[in-house]
C-alpha positions in Angstrom: 96.9 132.4 179.7 96.6 134.4 182.9 93.8 132.3 184.4 95.6 129.1 183.4 98.9 130.4 184.9 97.3 131.3 188.3 95.2 128.1 188.5 98.2 125.9 188.0 100.2 127.5 190.7 97.2 127.3 193.2 96.8 123.6 192.3 100.5 122.9 192.8 100.5 124.8 196.2 97.7 122.6 197.5 99.6 119.4 196.5 102.8 120.3 198.3 101.3 121.5 201.6 101.6 118.1 203.4 105.2 117.7 202.1 106.1 121.1 203.4 104.5 120.5 206.7 106.3 117.2 207.2 109.7 118.9 206.3 108.9 121.7 208.7 108.4 119.5 211.7 111.3 117.2 210.9 113.6 120.2 210.6 112.3 121.6 213.9 112.9 118.3 215.7 116.3 117.9 214.2 117.3 121.4 215.2 116.0 120.8 218.7 118.2 117.7 219.0 121.3 119.5 217.6 120.8 122.5 219.9 120.2 120.3 222.9 123.3 118.1 222.2 125.5 121.2 221.8 124.2 122.9 224.9 123.5 120.3 227.7 126.3 118.3 229.2 124.3 115.6 231.1 121.7 114.4 228.7 118.4 112.6 229.3 115.0 112.3 227.5 113.3 114.3 230.2 115.9 117.1 230.1 115.5 117.2 226.3 111.8 117.9 226.6 112.5 120.5 229.2 115.0 122.1 226.9 112.8 121.9 223.8 109.6 123.1 225.6 110.7 125.2 228.5 107.8 126.2 230.8 108.8 129.8 231.0 108.4 130.0 227.2 105.4 127.7 226.5 103.4 129.2 229.3 104.3 132.9 228.6 101.4 135.2 227.7 103.2 136.0 224.4 103.1 132.3 223.5 99.4 132.1 224.4 98.8 135.1 222.1 100.8 133.4 219.3 98.5 130.3 219.5 95.3 132.3 219.5 96.5 134.5 216.6 97.7 131.4 214.7 94.4 129.6 215.1 92.3 132.6 214.0 94.5 133.4 211.1 94.5 129.8 209.9 90.7 129.9 209.7 90.6 132.9 207.3 94.0 133.6 205.7 94.4 130.6 203.3 91.3 131.9 201.5 93.0 135.3 201.1 96.8 135.1 201.1 97.5 132.2 198.7 95.1 133.5 196.0 96.3 137.0 196.5 100.0 136.1 196.3 99.4 134.0 193.2 97.2 136.7 191.6 99.7 139.5 192.0 102.7 137.4 190.9 100.8 136.0 188.0 99.3 139.3 187.0 102.6 141.1 186.9 104.2 138.1 185.2 101.6 138.1 182.5 101.8 141.9 182.0 105.6 141.7 181.7 105.3 138.9 179.2 102.8 140.8 177.1 104.6 144.2 177.3 108.1 142.9 176.5 106.8 140.5 173.9 104.9 143.4 172.2 107.8 145.9 172.4 110.4 143.5 171.1 108.1 141.5 168.8 109.0 138.3 170.6 107.0 135.1 170.0 107.5 133.3 173.2 109.1 131.2 174.3 112.4 131.9 172.5 113.7 128.4 173.3 111.3 125.7 172.3 110.9 122.3 173.9 110.8 121.2 177.5 113.1 122.9 180.0 116.4 121.1 180.5 118.3 120.8 183.8 120.5 123.8 183.2 117.4 126.0 182.5 115.8 124.7 185.7 118.9 125.4 187.8 119.2 129.0 186.5 115.5 129.6 186.8 115.5 128.4 190.4 118.6 130.6 191.3 117.2 133.7 189.7 113.8 133.3 191.3 115.3 132.7 194.8 117.3 135.9 194.3 114.3 137.8 193.1 112.1 136.7 196.0 114.9 137.4 198.5 115.9 141.0 197.4 112.1 141.7 197.2 111.6 140.7 200.8 114.8 142.5 202.0 113.7 145.8 200.5 110.1 145.5 201.9 111.5 144.5 205.3 113.8 147.5 205.5 110.8 149.7 204.5 108.8 148.2 207.4 111.3 149.4 209.9 111.8 152.9 208.4 108.3 154.1 207.6 106.0 154.6 210.6 102.9 153.6 208.6 104.4 150.2 207.8 106.1 149.8 211.2 102.7 149.9 213.0 101.8 146.7 211.2 105.2 145.1 211.5 105.3 145.7 215.3 102.8 142.8 215.6 105.6 140.4 214.6 108.2 142.1 216.9 105.9 142.2 219.9 106.5 138.5 220.6 108.4 138.3 223.9 109.2 134.6 223.5 109.7 132.6 220.3 107.6 129.4 219.9 108.0 128.5 216.2 104.5 129.6 215.2 105.7 133.1 216.0 106.7 133.1 212.4 103.0 133.6 211.6 102.6 136.5 214.1 102.1 138.8 211.2 99.1 141.1 210.8 96.9 140.0 207.9 97.1 143.4 206.2 100.9 143.2 206.4 100.8 139.8 204.9 98.6 141.1 202.1 100.8 144.1 201.4 103.8 141.8 201.3 102.1 139.6 198.7 101.3 142.7 196.6 104.9 143.8 196.7 106.0 140.2 195.7 104.3 140.8 192.5 106.8 143.5 191.4 110.2 141.8 191.3 109.4 138.1 191.4 106.4 138.7 189.1 108.5 140.5 186.6 111.1 137.7 186.7 108.3 135.2 186.0 107.2 137.1 183.0 110.7 137.3 181.6 111.2 133.6 182.0 107.9 132.9 180.2 109.4 134.8 177.3 112.7 133.0 177.3 112.2 129.3 177.9 109.2 128.4 180.0 105.5 127.8 179.2 102.8 128.4 181.8 102.8 124.8 183.0 106.5 124.8 183.6 106.3 128.2 185.3 103.7 126.9 187.7 105.6 123.7 188.5 109.1 125.2 188.9 107.7 128.3 190.6 106.2 126.2 193.4 109.4 124.3 193.6 111.3 127.5 194.2 108.8 128.4 196.9 109.3 125.1 198.7 113.1 125.2 198.4 113.1 128.7 199.9 111.0 127.7 202.8 113.1 124.7 203.6 116.4 126.6 203.4 115.3 129.6 205.5 114.0 127.3 208.4 111.4 129.9 209.3 109.9 127.8 212.1 113.2 127.1 213.7 114.5 130.6 213.6 111.5 131.7 215.5 112.4 129.5 218.4 115.0 129.7 221.2 117.3 127.2 219.4 120.7 128.9 218.6 121.3 127.1 215.3 124.3 128.3 213.2 125.3 127.1 209.7 129.1 127.7 210.3 130.8 128.8 207.1 127.4 128.8 205.3 126.4 131.8 207.4 128.1 133.9 204.8 125.5 132.8 202.3 122.4 131.6 204.2 120.9 133.5 207.1 121.0 131.0 210.0 118.3 131.0 212.7 120.5 132.6 215.4 121.3 135.5 213.2 117.6 136.1 212.6 116.9 135.9 216.3 119.2 138.9 216.6 116.7 140.8 214.5 114.0 140.3 217.2 116.4 141.4 220.1 115.6 144.5 222.1 119.4 145.2 222.6 120.1 148.6 220.9 123.1 147.1 219.2 120.7 144.8 217.3 118.3 147.4 216.1 117.6 147.3 212.3 120.0 144.4 211.8 119.8 141.1 209.8 116.8 142.0 207.6 117.4 139.1 205.2 114.9 136.2 204.6 117.1 133.5 203.1 120.4 135.0 202.0 122.7 136.8 204.4 124.7 138.7 201.8 122.1 141.4 201.4 122.8 142.5 205.0 126.5 142.4 204.4 126.2 144.3 201.2 124.0 147.1 202.6 125.6 147.4 206.0 122.8 145.9 208.1 124.6 142.7 209.2 125.2 141.8 212.9 127.1 138.6 213.8 126.3 137.5 217.3 128.5 135.4 219.6 127.6 131.7 219.3 126.2 131.6 222.9 124.8 135.1 223.1 121.5 135.2 224.9 118.8 137.4 223.5 115.7 139.1 224.9 112.9 139.6 222.5 110.0 142.0 222.2 109.4 145.7 222.0 110.6 148.6 224.2 107.3 150.5 223.7 105.4 151.3 226.9 102.3 149.6 225.4 104.1 146.3 224.6 101.6 144.4 226.8 98.7 145.6 224.7 100.0 143.4 221.9 99.5 140.1 223.8 95.8 139.9 223.0 93.8 139.4 219.8 92.6 143.0 220.0 96.2 144.2 220.3 97.3 142.0 217.4 94.4 142.7 215.0 92.9 146.1 215.9 95.5 148.2 217.7 97.9 148.3 214.7 95.0 149.5 212.4 94.1 152.3 214.9 97.7 153.4 215.1 98.1 153.3 211.3 94.9 155.5 211.1 96.7 158.0 213.4 99.6 158.2 211.0 97.2 158.7 208.0 95.2 161.6 209.5 98.1 163.3 211.4 99.3 165.3 208.3 95.8 166.7 207.9 95.5 167.8 211.5 96.4 171.5 211.9 97.9 172.6 215.1 95.7 175.0 217.2 98.4 177.7 217.2 98.6 177.6 213.4 94.8 177.9 213.1 94.7 180.8 215.5 97.5 182.5 213.6 95.5 182.2 210.3 92.4 183.8 212.0 94.4 186.7 213.5 94.1 190.1 211.6 
């Protein structure tokens, strides 16, 4: 069951890649048009391209680092992250299925027959919530534990936002996030496989949840300079402009707007910041070595060296403490 479960999800993911890519670029283009129409008074095609691709952003060293990082990650990460994410979610889902089924003596699924529309809607909603609270908790941990922050700094080191900045994430950080995804969403998968879904339906509907989440959160757009707001929907869905606040170096914005898709987690846990509609933001880090993160060495190797420092630091004894131990 486990190998079938994982294999079906991988197969479905490969089938929806082109659809997702098309939706990503159409959403980005639509957002650029909306932002331009709202911002610029005297409009022209040339002005639109200047607005959508400003030279000070496109030619910035941070943008160049984003491109190099994106290209190198794309050559290796699909062979690691997609299988890893599927494996951990599927493994926890299978373990949950087996454990609960054994404890409660349940012969799954409890509801026989193909899933109806009500089941699909409830499954989609619960899985979106499971993925989102999982991400929120991990994201908060990234900002509060120095060991995790050294990896997450790679993402926050971008000084301009060029869309593919969304993928400015250290590979180890990506992998750890996939492992964590196995806990809450994986358990949710396992419970659904006991209630009403077989492995084939889990694979199909699970990928659909993944695609819906990626469309709604507009990850590419929220890592641009386009100040897109959803109006009243901001109370439910985290709009791109609110996420851009999370990347701001303004002290008022530190540790705010952690959400991935839903904005109500931040409101519930007191981490929400609502910016003015036209508020300009400056992105990056305030660290003295921020420039070191604008190269492949700084994006791949430097975080690992700094993480190593946090690992060995507790084992280092201060010279005065050693001298005190040696004194009669």
